[in-house]
N, C-alpha and C positions, 0 to 999 in steps of 0.2 A: 504494500500500500504506500509505503514511504517513497519508493521509486516512482510509482505512478503519480503521486501528489507532486513530487519534485518536478517531473516532466511537465505537468500542467502549469505549475508555478513559473517555470522557465518560459513557457509560451506566453503566459499572461504578462510577465515582466518584459517580454519582447514586443508587447502590444500587438500580437497577432490577432486578427479579426476572425470571427467564427467562420466566415466565408473562406478566408485564406486557409484556416485549419482544415476545412472539408476538402479543399483542393490538395493540400499536402497529405492528408490521410488517404485519399484515393491513390496517391502515388507511392507513399512510403509505409502506410499502416497506422498504428495508433500513436498516441502522444509520445510514448517512450521511444518508438522507432524514429519519429521525427527529430527528436532532440539529439539523436545519435549521428545525424547527418552532418557532413562538413559544410562550412560556409559556402564553398563553391557549388556544392551539390544543391543546397537550398536556393542559391542564386539562380541556378538553371531552372528551378521550379517557379521562377518569376516572383520571388520574395525580394523585398528591397534590401539594400546593402546593410542598413542599420539593423534590421530585423534578423538578417542572416548572422551578423556578428553577435547579436545579443543571444541567439540560440546556441551558436557554436561555442561561444565563450561567455557563459552566464556569470552574473555577479553572485559568486557563491555565498558571500556574507548575507546578501539580501535574501537568497533562497533559504538559507539556514534560519534566518530570522523569521521568515514566514512559516517554516516547518515547526519552529518552536512555538509560534503563535497558535498553530493548529493543535498543540498538545492540550490546550484548554478545552474541556468538554462542551463549552458553549460556543466554540469557534469552529466554523465549517467552511469548506469550499465546495462549490457545486459546478461541475463542468458541463459543457454543452452536449456531451455524449452520455451523461448519466441520467438515470430515471429521476434524480432529484431536481433536474432543470424543469421548471414549470412549463406546461404546454403553451400557455399564453406567450411566454417569452420566445418560444420556438417559432411562433407565428409572425413576429414583427419583422420588418425588412432587414434590420441590422441587429440580430440577436447577440447577447453577450457570450463571449467565449467562456468566461469563468466568473462566478460570483463568490465574493467573500461575505460570509454571514456571521454576525454575532447575535445569537439568540436561537429561535426555533425555526429551522428551515422548512418544516412541514407547513408552516403558515402560508408559504408562497404558493401552495396548491389550492388554497381556499378562495372563495369569492372575495374580491377586493374592490374598493371604490377609492379613487384618488380625490383628494380635496386640496386645492391649491389656490393661491391668491396673493394679494399684496403683502409686502414685508412691513408696510406701515398702514395697517387698516384703520378704519374708524372703530370706535368702541362697539358699535352695532355689528360691524362686519366680523370682528373677532368673536363676538357672542354667537352670531349665526354659525360660524365655522365650528365652534365648540359644540353647540346644541345639535347641529346636523350630524357631526361625527359621533356624539354620544348616542343619539337615537339609532343611527345606522349600525354602530358597533353592537348595540343591544340586539339588533335583528340578525346579526351573524356576519356582517361584512367586516373584512379586514380593512382598516383605514390606512391608505398609503399617502405619504407626502414626503417633503424633502428636508425637514428639520430646520428650515429657515425661520427667522423671526416672523412674527405676525400670524397670518392665516395658517401656515404650516404648523407652527407650534400650537396654536389653538386647536387644530384638528387632532393632533397627536394627544393632547391633554384631554380632549373630549372623549376620545376612544377609550382611554385609560379610565376616566371617570365613569364611563358607561359599563365598565367591567369587561370590555372587549379587548381586541388585539390591534396593534398598529405596527406598521413597518415604515422605517425612515430610510429613504434611498439617498445615498451620499454622493457628492461630486468630488471625492478625495479618498485617501486611504482610510481604512476602517479603524486605524489606530489614532486617528485625529478626530477632533470635534470642531465643527464650524457651523455657526459662530460659537465661540468659547462660552458665551453666556448660556448656551443650551446644554452644557455638560451634564448637569443633573437630570435634565429631561432625557438626554440620550441614554444614560444609565437606566432610567426607568423604562424607556422603550425596549431596551435589551432584555429587561426582566419580564416585560409584558408583551413581547412581540419579537421584533428583530431589527437590527441595523444591517444594511445591505449596500454593497458597492461592487463595481467591476474593476476598481483601481487598486493596484498593489499597495502594500503597506508603505507609509512614508510619502505617498503622493500628496502634493500640496493642493489646496482648493483654488486652482486657477480658474478664471472666469469662463474659459472656453470648455471646461469640463461640465458645466451645469446644463447647457442644452443637451449634451449627450446623456447626462443623468436624467433629464426630464423624459426622455423616450422610454426609460425603464419605469418611471413612475406611472406613466400612462400605459405602458406595455403590460405591466402586471395586473392591470385593473380592467374590470368590465366597463367602467365608465369613469369620466373625470368631471368633477364639479368645480366650477370656478366661482370663488366668493371674493368679490371686489378686485378689480384689476384695471389699471390705467390702459389707455389705448396702445401704448408700447410697453409691454410687460412680458416677463419670462413665463408667466402663467398662460398667456395666449399661445406661446410656443408649445407648451404642454398640451393645450387644447387642440392645436393644429395637428400635433403628432398623434393624439388620440383619434382624431378623425381619419388621418391617413392610415392608422392601424386598424380601422374598421370598428372602433369602440365608440360608445355613446358619449356625447358631450352635453353637460348640463350647466346652466348658469343661473345665478340669483339676480333678479332685477333689483334696481335701487333708484334712488332719487335722481332726477335729471340734473340736479344741481351739484351732485357729488361726482368729482372727476374720476373717482375710483369705480364708479358704476359704468363708465363709458366702455371699458373693455368687455364687460358682461353684456351690455346692450348690443355691442357690435357682434358678439358671438350669437346672440339670439336672432339678430337680423340675418345672420349667415346660416341659420338652421339649427343652432343649439337648442335644446329643450329648456324652456322656461320652467323653473320649479319654485314652488312656494312653500312646500313642506317636504320633510324627509320621506314621507310616505309616497310622494310623487316618484321618487327615485326607486323605492322598493318595488312599487307596482311595475315600473318599466323594466327593471333588471331581474325580477324574481325568476322568470323562466331560465335565463342564462345562468343565474347564480345557482339554481337547483341543479343544473347540468354539471357545472364545475364542482359543486359540493359532492354530487354523486360519484363523479370520477375520483375525487380525492378519497372518499371513504372506501371505494372499491380497491384502491391501490395501497391502502394503509393496512399493515398486518394487524390482526385482531390481538387483543390483550389476553392475559392468562385466564380470564373468565370464559373465553371461547364462546361468548354469546353470538348467535347469528344476527345478521341485520334484521331479519323478520322479527326475531324475539325482541330486539331493542325497540323497534318501531311499535310493536304491540304493547310493550311495557310503557312507552312514552304516552301512547294514546289513552292509557288508563287514567292519566292525570289531566287529560284534556276533556272539556265538556262544552256545553253551549254558552257557558259564562266565560267571558274573556279572562285569560291568565297570561302573566308575563313570562319571559324566558327565564328570568331569575327564579321565579316560583317553580317553574317546571324543573329546572336544574336541581333545586333543593329537594323537591319531592321525589324525583326519579333517581337521583344519585349520579346522573350523567354530568359531564362538564358543560359549561355554557357553549363552548365551541361545538360539541357534539349535538346538543339540543338545537342550536341555530341551524346547523347543516341539515339535520333531520326535518326540521320544520319547513325549510325551503323545499325539500323534496316532497313532503306531504302536501304542501301548497300546490306544487306543480301537478301532483296526482289528483288534485281536486278533493282532498280529504280534510284540509285545514284552511281556514280563512285568516288572512292577516288584517288586523284592525288597527285603528289609530292608537298612538301611545305605545307601540311595540308590543301589543298584546295579540293573543291568538285564541281561536275557538274552533271546535269541530264543525264541519258543514253537515247539514242534515242529509 
């Protein structure tokens, strides 16, 4: 495993793209075979000189540093050929070669919604991001954002407050926190979700990394919600990328007198879905979310209780009636985790057995 990890880390530090890897793998074999090639051989395979040199003569100290980082049980790498790489990432035009993950990598396979927006939002905008994230996390969505100040931070905090999970996608090495003021929040996210990046350890937060980072925020998500954005905003880049990736784009309208509403209004004019409540998003994404959740559950090994899926669903429905009940209550009564309950409710909703009500509550359909 160490030799395999070393090979992938060499390729990541050489900044090999996933498309380049596929071409090299067709010619030479797996990652371990690729890194055994000489610089001249790699050059003949149409790889640039700097990448050829970085593969043939890797920075051993850097690679050892990353292998040491991997010794922590909360630290993981997920390569583009492994089952751990989420299917949604495989579908985007420029998928990542390798992901560095601090936290739970299984969350990347669950239904996610991106929430992005201004770094300097109004008080109302930050409150909206927090409340939408809190509600959507309660209904089972992983909340994805970029750990920036403002809307991103509010979304992460809302998801945690709602008892859900959140993923922060970084534009730098996973051993760094930017902005530094979000250090405590980053640690909390790692405990309640995951930090994620494609950049090797030690990579600085250069500005050109963030548009690349944004494609992963939208790429891991079924939809992207923009909360307050100026006409020229990085959030609009994320929204554009989401549209290009075939994902849903949502926008919150605002006052015509608020400059931070103009980006959202522009998105709505261009076809983004106007939303007024979090339930608008749930209704739109429920079928897609149920499909993703079902795939995630089918690919997850069962625990030592060896309960079948049918038994789990039967047990959960015992605690559902025609009176609305929250996910928290169902988790307490059934003994299942909030994540398990959320995923199962989405599937039951798609099958027409459960109805999603306002306030993140559910009831059985007649």
